[in-house]
C-alpha positions, 0 to 999 in steps of 0.5 A: 648226695645232695644237701636237701638231705640230712645225713646219718652214718652207715652204722646207724642205718646198720642198727636200724636195720637189726632193730627192725628185723628181730623186733618182727622176729620178736613180736610175730606169733611163731610160724607153722614149724613145730620141731627144731629142724623144720624151725631153723631150715625155714629161718635159713631158707628165708633169710637167703630169699629175702637176701636173693630179692634184695640182691640188685638193691645192694648192688645198686648202692655200690654205685649210688645212694637214690634208687627210687630217683633213678629209676625214675630217671631212667622211666617216669612211670617206671619210677612212680610205680616202684616207688608207690608200690614199695611205699604200699608194701612199707605201709602195709608191713607197718601196719601188720607190725602195730597190729602184732605189737599189740596182740603181743602185749595183750598177752604179754604184758597187758592181758586184762587191757583193751586191744584196741587200747593198746593198738592206739598206743602202739599206732601213736608212738609209731607215727611220733617215732616216724615224725622224728626224720630220719637222724632222730630215728637213727640216734633213738635206734643206737638205743633201743638196739642196745636195750634190746640186745641187753635183756635178750642177752641177758635172757640167753644167759640165764637159760643156760641151766635150761639148755638141754643139747641131747634133749634137743638133738632128739627133735632134729626130725621132720614130721612131714616137712609140708610145714616149711613152705609156708614157714618159708613164706611167712618169715619172708612177708616178715620183711620190709627191712631191704625196702627200708634199706632202699628208702633210706639210702640218700640220707646215709653219708658214704665213706667210700663206693662200697660203704653203702653196699658193704652195709646192706651185704652187713646186714644180710649176714648179721640178721641172718646169724642172729636169726638162726642164733635166737631160733636155737636158743629158743629149741635148746630151751624148749625143746618139744615145748617149743610147738606149742608156744606162740612167743617161744623167746619170752616162753624160753625168758620166763624160766629165767631166774638171775639175782634181781628180776625172778623172771625176765619176760615181763620186761623183755616183753616190754622193751620188744613192744616199744621196739616193734612199734619203733619199727612200725615208725621206722616203716611209715618214715621209709614209705615217706621217704620212697615217694618223696625220692620221685617227687623230689626228681620230679620238681627238679626236672621240672626247674631245670626245664623251666 
């Protein structure tokens, strides 16, 4: 790896990717599926589709650490096209996440607040996060992930008394199945995480030739398990109300009742709002990194040619 790049560890990249994935699940409104079976199938299928689309990048990561630069070295036009297209997708995902974060915060934290003011705050926090740089984001991402994991696990444990397995089994049915295709498409386009993976690869220190590829595979597996687990938990707790909840996790968290907090949904909403704004910052930084990789390759080639 060139010493022009600061380095983070594969585990730090993994934490950033997991935080990005789960925060999108938290602040994006519920998708079209109304029954437990449809929702769980949509999650599993979407995760599989996202993985298959990203498989070439994961396979490449076993052999190199800068896919955008590698493409540029083979074909300059294709390299620029790929990097710019990835940057556009990442920027669009960041903008969409900021918009959904503002809507999420307004409905669950500040019901009487102005959505434009919340949007500006979320956008400002995202830009600030992007300017922290790769190493700063990696360190902060681990902290945010721990906070989000603690509040989510606490809510899940506190919701155990409300989990009705027998009632849940009665929801394992199709309504008409027509919503699954749209649900899968929506979940796939919630992504951007594998684009983050590709953009940040040059900044990850390689312990061995397979460490980056293992990180990609680990993320794919853990992402599928966690998103499926959260969906199952929401369905177990909410049962027939799942299809009526805009934000199922917060609806389930609102039932939690522990000694210190009568309800956990407010705290969970605050934590996940910050995590989602942080995700937007990661997406913005990754957009810049994708273009920078090709631009750096161009400058290097000019110097060597000169």
